[in-house]
C-alpha positions in Angstrom: 0.0 0.0 0.0 2.9 2.4 0.8 4.3 1.8 -2.7 1.0 2.9 -4.3 0.9 6.0 -2.1 4.5 6.8 -2.9 3.7 6.3 -6.7 0.6 8.6 -6.4 2.6 11.2 -4.5 5.3 11.3 -7.1 2.8 11.6 -10.0 1.0 14.4 -8.2 4.4 16.2 -7.8 5.0 15.8 -11.6 1.6 17.1 -12.4 1.9 20.1 -10.1 5.2 21.1 -11.8 3.7 20.5 -15.3 0.0 19.9 -15.9 0.4 19.3 -19.6 -0.7 15.7 -19.1 -3.5 14.2 -17.1 -2.9 11.6 -14.3 -4.3 8.9 -16.6 -1.5 9.5 -19.1 1.1 8.6 -16.5 -0.7 5.5 -15.3 -1.3 4.5 -18.9 2.4 4.7 -19.8 3.1 2.5 -16.7 0.5 0.0 -17.8 1.8 0.0 -21.4 5.4 -0.5 -20.1 4.2 -3.5 -18.1 2.4 -4.8 -21.2 5.6 -4.4 -23.3 8.0 -6.0 -20.8 5.8 -9.0 -20.1 6.1 -9.9 -23.8 9.9 -10.2 -23.5 11.4 -13.7 -23.2 13.7 -12.5 -20.4 13.8 -9.3 -18.4 15.9 -6.5 -19.9 16.0 -2.8 -20.6 13.7 -1.7 -23.5 14.4 1.1 -25.9 12.2 4.1 -26.6 11.2 2.6 -29.9 10.3 -0.7 -28.3 8.2 1.1 -25.7 6.5 3.1 -28.4 5.6 0.0 -30.3 4.2 -1.6 -27.1 2.3 1.6 -26.4 0.8 1.5 -29.9 -0.3 -2.1 -29.5 -1.6 -1.6 -25.9 -3.5 1.6 -26.9 -5.3 -0.2 -29.8 -6.0 -3.2 -27.5 -7.5 -1.1 -24.8 -9.3 1.7 -26.7 -9.7 0.4 -30.3 -10.7 3.1 -32.7 -11.0 5.6 -29.9 -7.3 5.3 -28.9 -6.2 8.6 -30.5 -9.2 10.4 -28.9 -8.4 9.0 -25.5 -4.7 9.8 -25.7 -5.5 13.4 -27.0 -7.8 13.9 -24.0 -5.0 13.1 -21.7 -2.7 15.6 -23.5 -0.8 13.1 -25.6 -0.7 14.1 -29.3 2.6 12.8 -30.6 5.2 10.2 -29.7 7.4 12.9 -28.1 4.7 13.3 -25.5 5.3 9.7 -24.4 9.0 10.5 -24.1 8.3 13.5 -21.9 6.1 11.4 -19.7 8.8 8.6 -19.4 11.5 11.1 -18.6 9.3 12.8 -16.0 8.8 9.4 -14.4 12.6 8.9 -14.5 13.1 12.3 -12.8 10.9 11.4 -9.8 12.5 7.9 -9.5 9.6 5.8 -10.7 11.5 4.6 -13.8 15.2 4.3 -14.6 17.1 5.1 -17.8 20.4 4.1 -19.2 23.1 6.5 -20.4 22.2 6.0 -24.1 18.5 6.8 -23.5 17.4 10.2 -24.7 14.2 12.1 -25.2 14.9 12.4 -28.9 14.4 8.6 -29.1 10.7 9.4 -28.9 10.6 12.1 -31.5 8.4 11.6 -34.6 8.5 7.8 -34.4 4.9 7.4 -35.8 2.0 9.6 -36.8 -1.0 9.2 -34.5 -3.6 9.7 -37.2 -1.9 7.0 -39.4 -1.4 4.5 -36.6 -4.5 4.9 -34.5 -7.1 5.9 -37.1 -6.0 4.1 -40.2 -4.0 1.4 -38.4 -6.9 0.0 -36.3 -8.2 -3.4 -37.5 -11.1 -5.3 -36.0 -9.9 -8.8 -35.0 -11.7 -11.8 -36.4 -13.0 -14.0 -33.6 
């Protein structure tokens, strides 16, 4: 329970300093990170590009054709926004980065309209 309280306090601190993104954006990135690393065959550091691919996949799984609308509502409009969220989480000690990780790794990786609007496909069941 204390870990959750600590997490929430850290996120609140980030939002007080920069309210560009809603709380849900931070918790979504954490959930998408979990989604991404659970698909690895063994635990390791993931790159910005790998995380963005996992975020794309997780967004479409969770929100389908509404993914871009939901992300936009939270203040996320481009891949760089995910990078800013990740680096804010690093700054408050929730996530860690390696020396080679940079914010520019998240810049213009994919176009939201292309990926979330045109890229959504209904799964055959």
